MIBA-169576 format. One record per residue (C-alpha): residue number from 0; residue in three letters; z, x, y. Coordinates in pm, 1 decimal. Example, Ala and Ser with C-alpha at 12.3 -4.5 7.8 and 13.67 -1.06 7.14 Angstrom:
2
   nuse   zadren          Z          X          Y
      0      ALA      780.0     1230.0     -450.0
      1      SER      714.0     1367.0     -106.0
end
This chain:
94
   nuse   zadren          Z          X          Y
      0      UNK     7897.2    10061.3     8789.8
      1      UNK     8037.2     9862.6     8492.0
      2      UNK     8108.2     9452.1     8488.3
      3      UNK     8433.9     9623.1     8430.3
      4      UNK     8434.1     9824.0     8756.9
      5      UNK     8220.2     9515.3     8976.3
      6      UNK     8503.9     9284.7     8837.3
      7      UNK     8786.3     9559.3     8906.8
      8      UNK     8618.0     9696.3     9235.3
      9      UNK     8668.6     9287.6     9393.9
     10      UNK     9023.7     9234.4     9261.9
     11      UNK     9102.8     9599.9     9364.0
     12      UNK     8981.2     9440.0     9730.1
     13      UNK     9128.9     9123.1     9726.9
     14      UNK     9479.2     9310.4     9673.2
     15      UNK     9414.3     9548.9     9994.0
     16      UNK     9311.5     9211.4    10161.5
     17      UNK     9650.9     9087.5    10098.8
     18      UNK     9877.8     9291.9    10282.4
     19      UNK    10057.4     9253.5     9933.5
     20      UNK    10306.9     9531.2     9749.0
     21      UNK    10073.1     9625.1     9437.1
     22      UNK    10320.3     9522.3     9186.4
     23      UNK    10400.5     9159.6     9413.4
     24      UNK     9981.5     9087.3     9430.5
     25      UNK     9989.2     9162.0     8989.1
     26      UNK    10259.9     8865.7     9008.0
     27      UNK    10136.9     8623.1     9205.7
     28      UNK     9760.5     8676.6     9039.8
     29      UNK     9880.4     8694.5     8642.2
     30      UNK     9743.8     9112.9     8657.2
     31      UNK     9839.7     9336.9     8455.5
     32      UNK    10012.1     9602.7     8636.8
     33      UNK     9925.5     9899.2     8474.6
     34      UNK     9596.3     9808.2     8413.3
     35      UNK     9560.7     9761.7     8842.8
     36      UNK     9692.6    10109.5     8854.8
     37      UNK     9440.5    10245.8     8683.7
     38      UNK     9153.0    10078.6     8839.6
     39      UNK     9339.3    10144.4     9136.0
     40      UNK     9366.3    10536.0     9054.0
     41      UNK     8963.8    10533.5     8837.2
     42      UNK     8808.2    10297.3     9128.3
     43      UNK     8939.5    10576.7     9379.5
     44      UNK     8756.2    10866.8     9200.4
     45      UNK     8447.7    10725.8     9203.5
     46      UNK     8471.3    10661.7     9513.3
     47      UNK     8590.1    10952.0     9727.5
     48      UNK     8389.0    11041.7     9993.1
     49      UNK     8243.2    11390.2    10106.1
     50      UNK     8486.3    11611.8    10338.5
     51      UNK     8398.4    11543.9    10685.0
     52      UNK     8343.5    11114.3    10593.8
     53      UNK     8479.1    10789.4    10612.2
     54      UNK     8618.1    10615.1    10361.5
     55      UNK     8684.6    10251.3    10440.9
     56      UNK     9014.4    10102.1    10499.6
     57      UNK     9193.3     9812.8    10437.7
     58      UNK     9472.5     9784.3    10689.7
     59      UNK     9778.8     9655.5    10701.6
     60      UNK     9947.3     9479.2    10898.3
     61      UNK    10220.7     9724.8    10998.7
     62      UNK    10056.0    10043.1    11203.2
     63      UNK     9913.3    10302.6    11056.1
     64      UNK     9869.2    10707.0    11111.2
     65      UNK     9555.5    10886.1    11048.9
     66      UNK     9561.3    11241.8    11117.7
     67      UNK     9199.5    11422.2    11200.5
     68      UNK     9161.2    11708.0    11255.0
     69      UNK     9542.1    11822.9    11370.2
     70      UNK     9521.4    11501.5    11608.6
     71      UNK     9713.4    11191.9    11527.2
     72      UNK     9599.2    10847.3    11574.7
     73      UNK     9831.4    10590.9    11611.0
     74      UNK     9605.0    10262.2    11455.4
     75      UNK     9790.9     9905.2    11532.5
     76      UNK     9703.6     9554.4    11294.6
     77      UNK     9426.7     9404.7    11490.6
     78      UNK     9210.8     9723.2    11660.0
     79      UNK     8877.4     9740.5    11739.8
     80      UNK     8695.8     9895.8    11353.3
     81      UNK     8385.3    10022.0    11621.8
     82      UNK     8612.8    10228.5    11863.4
     83      UNK     8805.3    10393.4    11551.4
     84      UNK     8506.1    10465.3    11412.5
     85      UNK     8369.4    10670.1    11797.2
     86      UNK     8724.3    10861.3    11841.0
     87      UNK     8688.7    10975.7    11455.3
     88      UNK     8369.0    11034.2    11529.8
     89      UNK     8442.9    11284.0    11842.0
     90      UNK     8738.4    11416.5    11635.5
     91      UNK     8557.8    11499.4    11355.4
     92      UNK     8313.0    11717.1    11564.3
     93      UNK     8590.0    11889.5    11743.7
end
């Protein structure tokens, strides 16, 4: 990974952890929004996991829903990551 990719990987991770929208995070951190969009897309494409694999998520403060094999899993803030991993493993085998 290049130096720029490492730098932007850290910035994108910080944005995801912030809970802010990308435009708001860019304004707050004096970053160029278009550049952040580019790196978000570029890093997502380079980090794609194989089908059936797991992808690390940053869970926002609001609940989210994940679909796996046609089953919806509702995830609230403060969930147990180990339990979610176990549940998704069972669903994957489904």
